[in-house]
N, C-alpha and C positions, 0 to 999 in steps of 0.2 A: 504494500500500500504506500502511495506517495505521502511525503510528509505533509503536504497541503491538506490532503483528505483526512489525515489523522488528527489534525488540529481543528478544534471546534470553533465555529464562528461566534464571536462575542458581539453582543448587542448592547446599546446604551439603554438607559431607562426610557428615554424619549422614543426610541425605536420600538421597544416592547409595548409602551403605552399605545403607539399607533397600531401595532399588530392586534392588541387586545381591545382596541377602541375604548380605552379608559384614560383617565388623567395620569400624569406622572406620579402624583401623590398616591394614587391607588396602587401603583406598582411598588412604590416605597413601602406602603403598608403591608402588601403581600410578602415582601422580602423580610420586613421586620417581624411579621407573624410566623415566618418559617414556612410559608406555603409555596414560595417561589425561591429557588436557590440562586444565589448571586455571589460574585467575587467582589470584594472591596479593594480598590486600587487607589490608594491615597484617600481622598474624600469622595471619590465617585464609585459607582457600582457598574459592573458589567455582568450581563447574564448570557449564559450559553444558549444558543438557539435550540439545542436538543432539550434543555431543561424547560424552555418555554413551550416547546411542542408537547413534552410530557405533561406539563401543567394543564394545557388545553385538553389533552386526551383524557386526563383523569377527571375533568370537569364536564365531559361530554355526556349528555343524556338525550335519549331519543324521545321525541315528542309523540304523543298519541298513545 
């Protein structure tokens, strides 16, 4: 496997907020509550794309 593929893509809080269609503050709350995994680098957070996908998959419910 190439090194690029092994490395997870990191997203900013703003990018995750856009993906989830919520505010940045909601993303910070999810991180603080331990519901969404994040890396803290200095004062900012980065979230792995795989972790965001897993979060969405765990929250998925089928209507009807």
